[in-house]
N, C-alpha and C positions, 0 to 999 in steps of 0.2 A: 549276170552270170559270171562275168570276169571277176568282179569283186568277190563274189562268194567262192570262187575257185582260187583266189589269190593270184590272179593274173593282172599285171599292170598294163593297161592298154597302150601306154607310152613306150614300153620296151620293144626293142627290135627282135624279130624272130631269131636272127643269128646269134643273139646273146642269151637266148633262153636255153634252159636244160631240156633234155628229151621229154621229161615228164610235163614240163610247162607247155611245150609245143603240143603235146597230146591234149592238154586242157584247152588250148586255143582252138585246135581242130574240133574238139567237142562243142565248144561255144558256137563256132561257125555252123556246125551241122544242126544243133538243137535250136538255134535261133530261127530256123526255117519252119514254115507251116507246111510240112511235107506229108504225103500219104504213106511214104515208105522211107524209113531211116535204115541205112546199111552201115553198121559199125563193125569194122574189122579190128579186133584187139583194142577196144577203147580203154582198157585198164592195164594193158601191158606197158611197162616202162615207168610206172608210177609206184610210189611206195605203198605198202599194204594199207596204211592208215588212210590214204587218199582214195583207195578203191571204192569203199562203201560210199564215200561222199560223191564220187563221180557217178556211181550207179544211181544214187538218189537224184542227182542232177538230171540224168537221163529220164528217170521215171517222172519227174515233176515238170519237165519242159517239152515233152513231145506232144504233137497234135493227137488228141485222144481218139480221133477218127482214123489215125494212121496206124501203121505197124512198125515195130522196132525189131530189126533182125541183127543179132549180135553174134559174131564169130569170135570164139576165144578158146584157148586151151586152159584157162583158169576157171574150170567148171565149178569148183567149190565156192568161188567168189560170186558167181552169177546165179547159181541154181536157186537161191532163196527168193529171187525176183522174177523167175520165169513162169510164164503161163504154159508154154510148150517147149520141148527140147527135141532136137534131131541130132543123132550122132552118126 
């Protein structure tokens, strides 16, 4: 996942941009075989071109027996991948 998101595992967190730190957090969460994934603003702080890629990463790396709960104000970016929405 790091390679596909453009994250160098050898880099130190304090030297990373906000967007790259968000990607690292995403990798740490999605690498788990969890029943529930709670993602608070997973696409905030990254450029619009990376948002679709991050959403695809979420959709292709979660435990299919689990649930993904995303909190975001970027509704138009996530609505195309939602099964259900609560406002």
